[in-house]
Backbone as CSV, one residue per row, in Angstrom:
resi,resn,N_x,N_y,N_z,CA_x,CA_y,CA_z,C_x,C_y,C_z
1,UNK,118.937,101.207,126.707,117.877,100.365,126.172,118.290,99.887,124.784
2,UNK,118.182,98.623,124.514,118.516,98.047,123.218,117.245,97.595,122.514
3,UNK,117.291,97.555,121.185,116.154,97.070,120.424,115.173,98.167,120.053
4,UNK,114.021,97.744,119.594,112.970,98.659,119.156,112.240,99.243,120.356
5,UNK,111.965,100.552,120.350,111.212,101.144,121.460,109.804,100.550,121.543
6,UNK,109.248,100.568,122.730,107.898,100.078,122.953,106.883,100.933,122.191
7,UNK,105.771,100.306,121.826,104.690,100.978,121.110,104.225,102.235,121.853
8,UNK,103.997,102.104,123.144,103.524,103.249,123.934,104.548,104.380,123.959
9,UNK,105.820,104.020,124.015,106.876,105.038,124.030,106.888,105.818,122.705
10,UNK,106.765,105.081,121.600,106.697,105.746,120.290,105.461,106.635,120.200
11,UNK,104.344,106.159,120.730,103.115,106.954,120.733,103.290,108.263,121.482
12,UNK,103.988,108.199,122.624,104.248,109.414,123.404,105.108,110.398,122.615
13,UNK,106.098,109.883,121.917,106.987,110.740,121.116,106.203,111.413,119.990
14,UNK,105.424,110.628,119.244,104.666,111.191,118.133,103.599,112.174,118.609
15,UNK,103.033,111.943,119.785,102.013,112.846,120.324,102.588,114.223,120.637
16,UNK,103.881,114.293,120.888,104.519,115.560,121.239,104.956,116.353,120.004
17,UNK,104.940,115.730,118.833,105.386,116.411,117.622,104.361,117.416,117.128
18,UNK,104.835,118.475,116.511,103.977,119.435,115.824,103.564,118.772,114.506
19,UNK,102.286,118.445,114.373,101.808,117.658,113.222,102.107,118.346,111.894
20,UNK,101.905,119.643,111.801,102.142,120.372,110.547,103.621,120.370,110.188
21,UNK,104.476,120.609,111.167,105.921,120.596,110.914,106.380,119.203,110.491
22,UNK,105.839,118.172,111.148,106.195,116.795,110.782,105.755,116.492,109.357
23,UNK,104.559,116.936,108.987,104.041,116.699,107.637,104.946,117.355,106.596
24,UNK,105.362,118.584,106.842,106.241,119.280,105.907,107.593,118.581,105.784
25,UNK,108.152,118.156,106.913,109.430,117.428,106.891,109.292,116.093,106.174
26,UNK,108.183,115.404,106.421,107.955,114.113,105.767,107.848,114.287,104.257
27,UNK,107.103,115.297,103.821,106.941,115.550,102.386,108.285,115.878,101.745
28,UNK,109.109,116.672,102.424,110.436,117.010,101.894,111.313,115.766,101.813
29,UNK,111.210,114.894,102.819,112.002,113.654,102.830,111.579,112.737,101.681
30,UNK,110.276,112.589,101.464,109.794,111.735,100.377,110.242,112.294,99.029
31,UNK,110.134,113.613,98.853,110.556,114.229,97.590,112.044,113.989,97.355
32,UNK,112.872,114.108,98.412,114.311,113.853,98.278,114.566,112.384,97.962
33,UNK,113.794,111.456,98.604,113.929,110.022,98.320,113.578,109.727,96.871
34,UNK,112.518,110.436,96.334,112.123,110.237,94.936,113.230,110.685,93.984
35,UNK,113.972,111.748,94.357,115.083,112.215,93.526,116.140,111.134,93.336
36,UNK,116.309,110.298,94.327,117.353,109.273,94.282,116.906,108.001,93.576
37,UNK,115.621,107.873,93.307,115.087,106.631,92.742,114.811,106.765,91.251
38,UNK,114.983,105.669,90.551,114.592,105.591,89.150,113.159,105.062,89.121
39,UNK,112.204,105.944,88.857,110.793,105.552,88.929,110.076,105.587,87.583
40,UNK,110.787,105.882,86.512,110.132,106.005,85.207,109.336,104.749,84.885
41,UNK,108.052,104.953,84.566,107.164,103.850,84.215,106.576,103.122,85.418
42,UNK,106.957,103.507,86.621,106.473,102.847,87.836,105.184,103.487,88.327
43,UNK,104.508,102.810,89.231,103.360,103.360,89.930,103.778,103.514,91.389
44,UNK,103.774,104.753,91.871,104.191,105.060,93.236,102.940,105.177,94.094
45,UNK,102.903,104.450,95.203,101.769,104.542,96.120,102.236,105.167,97.431
46,UNK,101.440,106.083,97.933,101.751,106.770,99.179,100.446,106.935,99.951
47,UNK,100.506,106.740,101.264,99.292,106.906,102.060,98.963,108.389,102.214
48,UNK,97.963,108.687,102.997,97.455,110.055,103.110,98.508,111.058,103.571
49,UNK,99.491,110.626,104.351,100.537,111.535,104.821,101.318,112.128,103.645
50,UNK,101.421,111.379,102.557,102.196,111.833,101.411,101.404,112.572,100.356
51,UNK,100.160,112.905,100.645,99.305,113.597,99.666,99.677,115.070,99.595
52,UNK,100.741,115.346,98.926,101.224,116.711,98.761,101.400,116.980,97.271
53,UNK,101.036,118.170,96.843,101.180,118.509,95.423,102.627,118.424,94.966
54,UNK,103.563,118.819,95.845,104.983,118.754,95.479,105.409,117.320,95.189
55,UNK,104.908,116.377,95.984,105.255,114.969,95.778,104.644,114.471,94.477
56,UNK,103.380,114.786,94.230,102.717,114.366,92.988,103.433,114.950,91.776
57,UNK,103.813,116.222,91.862,104.528,116.878,90.769,105.862,116.195,90.514
58,UNK,106.573,115.863,91.567,107.874,115.200,91.444,107.720,113.830,90.764
59,UNK,106.671,113.097,91.136,106.430,111.779,90.528,106.165,111.920,89.042
60,UNK,105.360,112.903,88.661,105.067,113.134,87.244,106.327,113.539,86.491
61,UNK,107.134,114.417,87.093,108.394,114.829,86.463,109.328,113.649,86.230
62,UNK,109.246,112.643,87.098,110.089,111.455,86.976,109.457,110.412,86.041
63,UNK,108.385,110.809,85.324,107.697,109.969,84.340,107.116,108.695,84.946
64,UNK,106.515,108.857,86.102,105.840,107.750,86.775,104.390,108.147,87.039
65,UNK,103.592,107.184,87.426,102.210,107.431,87.837,102.140,107.295,89.353
66,UNK,101.041,107.769,89.933,100.918,107.674,91.384,99.508,107.319,91.800
67,UNK,99.445,106.727,92.977,98.175,106.493,93.660,98.339,107.119,95.031
68,UNK,97.566,108.174,95.295,97.628,108.852,96.579,96.272,108.718,97.264
69,UNK,96.283,108.521,98.544,95.045,108.398,99.303,94.386,109.760,99.460
70,UNK,93.071,109.780,99.401,92.319,111.012,99.640,91.606,110.902,100.973
71,UNK,91.721,111.948,101.773,91.030,111.988,103.055,89.870,112.969,102.960
72,UNK,89.002,112.892,103.927,87.838,113.774,103.964,88.179,115.232,104.184
73,UNK,89.387,115.523,104.672,89.742,116.915,104.951,90.375,117.609,103.748
74,UNK,90.166,117.095,102.568,90.733,117.665,101.344,89.738,118.616,100.668
75,UNK,88.877,119.229,101.448,87.870,120.110,100.873,86.881,119.294,100.070
76,UNK,86.568,119.751,98.870,85.604,119.027,98.024,86.278,118.043,97.085
77,UNK,87.599,117.914,97.164,88.323,117.041,96.230,87.825,115.603,96.287
78,UNK,87.753,115.026,97.475,87.331,113.626,97.581,85.917,113.436,97.028
79,UNK,85.005,114.319,97.401,83.625,114.228,96.919,83.576,114.337,95.396
80,UNK,84.341,115.267,94.822,84.358,115.432,93.370,84.958,114.229,92.664
81,UNK,85.964,113.602,93.257,86.546,112.389,92.667,85.502,111.273,92.659
82,UNK,84.768,111.130,93.758,83.722,110.104,93.816,82.659,110.332,92.745
83,UNK,82.210,111.577,92.589,81.215,111.909,91.560,81.793,111.635,90.175
84,UNK,83.026,112.048,89.954,83.725,111.863,88.685,83.781,110.378,88.298
85,UNK,84.198,109.535,89.223,84.326,108.094,88.948,82.954,107.465,88.770
86,UNK,81.999,107.803,89.634,80.650,107.235,89.518,80.012,107.572,88.176
87,UNK,80.226,108.805,87.710,79.671,109.216,86.426,80.250,108.382,85.282
88,UNK,81.554,108.180,85.299,82.179,107.359,84.252,81.720,105.907,84.325
89,UNK,81.497,105.387,85.525,81.007,104.014,85.660,79.630,103.878,85.025
90,UNK,78.737,104.831,85.314,77.372,104.805,84.764,77.428,104.837,83.235
91,UNK,78.347,105.644,82.689,78.492,105.755,81.232,79.325,104.623,80.637
92,UNK,79.722,103.661,81.504,80.560,102.531,81.087,81.844,103.011,80.410
93,UNK,82.393,104.093,80.955,83.666,104.691,80.524,83.660,105.126,79.053
94,UNK,82.452,105.464,78.543,82.326,105.948,77.169,83.045,107.293,77.027
95,UNK,83.671,107.499,75.891,84.360,108.750,75.558,85.543,109.065,76.488
96,UNK,86.162,108.046,77.028,87.365,108.256,77.829,88.305,107.077,77.627
97,UNK,89.536,107.270,78.013,90.529,106.210,77.927,90.760,105.679,79.333
98,UNK,90.655,104.358,79.478,90.910,103.749,80.775,91.894,102.597,80.624
99,UNK,92.447,102.201,81.737,93.258,100.984,81.793,92.801,100.251,83.044
100,UNK,92.363,99.011,82.883,91.884,98.222,84.011,92.886,97.115,84.319
101,UNK,93.033,96.831,85.601,93.975,95.802,86.020,93.369,94.997,87.168
102,UNK,92.818,93.816,86.858,92.286,92.976,87.942,93.418,92.187,88.608
103,UNK,93.290,91.939,89.894,94.273,91.123,90.609,93.540,90.071,91.440
104,UNK,94.158,88.917,91.564,93.658,87.862,92.440,94.831,87.457,93.321
105,UNK,94.592,87.498,94.624,95.654,87.185,95.572,95.139,86.141,96.550
106,UNK,95.845,85.027,96.622,95.485,83.974,97.573,96.544,83.957,98.666
107,UNK,96.139,84.412,99.842,97.093,84.488,100.941,96.344,84.367,102.264
108,UNK,96.972,83.796,103.228,96.411,83.659,104.572,95.047,82.967,104.569
109,UNK,94.882,81.968,103.705,93.671,81.166,103.701,92.460,81.811,103.066
110,UNK,92.653,82.890,102.305,91.511,83.521,101.641,91.935,83.988,100.248
111,UNK,90.942,84.146,99.398,91.190,84.658,98.051,90.619,86.066,97.983
112,UNK,91.463,87.004,97.582,91.045,88.401,97.494,91.143,88.849,96.043
113,UNK,90.035,89.339,95.505,89.996,89.825,94.137,89.772,91.337,94.169
114,UNK,90.620,92.063,93.440,90.477,93.515,93.347,90.606,93.924,91.891
115,UNK,90.073,95.065,91.578,90.199,95.600,90.233,90.574,97.072,90.334
116,UNK,91.605,97.457,89.619,92.055,98.841,89.584,91.731,99.405,88.217
117,UNK,91.127,100.577,88.181,90.805,101.233,86.921,91.433,102.618,86.923
118,UNK,92.209,102.889,85.885,92.846,104.188,85.720,92.074,104.956,84.666
119,UNK,91.593,106.134,85.028,90.904,107.006,84.081,91.909,108.072,83.653
120,UNK,92.221,108.085,82.369,93.265,108.976,81.882,92.784,110.400,81.621
121,UNK,91.519,110.571,81.273,90.995,111.896,80.954,90.463,112.547,82.221
122,UNK,91.299,113.305,82.902,90.901,113.917,84.168,90.901,115.445,84.092
123,UNK,90.732,115.983,82.891,90.773,117.436,82.703,89.782,118.171,83.604
124,UNK,88.535,117.682,83.657,87.507,118.326,84.463,87.942,118.429,85.913
125,UNK,88.507,117.359,86.422,88.955,117.330,87.808,90.161,118.250,88.024
126,UNK,91.057,118.279,87.066,92.236,119.139,87.179,91.869,120.620,87.155
127,UNK,90.872,120.998,86.342,90.436,122.391,86.283,89.877,122.811,87.647
128,UNK,89.119,121.936,88.280,88.507,122.258,89.574,89.506,122.263,90.727
129,UNK,90.545,121.439,90.651,91.426,121.246,91.808,92.906,121.408,91.494
130,UNK,93.249,121.919,90.346,94.641,122.185,89.969,95.520,120.961,90.103
């Protein structure tokens, strides 16, 4: 067979994998890939599969920032992050340092506007969730 495998065939292969073992291997692969990259000053984004403390630690050691997805199965972390951000919004980010970055993207016949806000003072959250 030549070319890319069919979608269903890939689905069958992934369904047979041990999810925990795959997650550990994926995290190790990403950490090794980060070792090879110059990321200082960059923002690294990884989907929920890459939400591992080892990966986050490696990104910080490489003097970069990260955006990692939070899923509902992270215990109370996601809920606490939502409360944390909502509280700062209500206070209009008083007594904290933030960096905001609005973006406007015109593509595929539509205009999409997003705003990213980085809250630098996350001590409360770090104490609760290491």
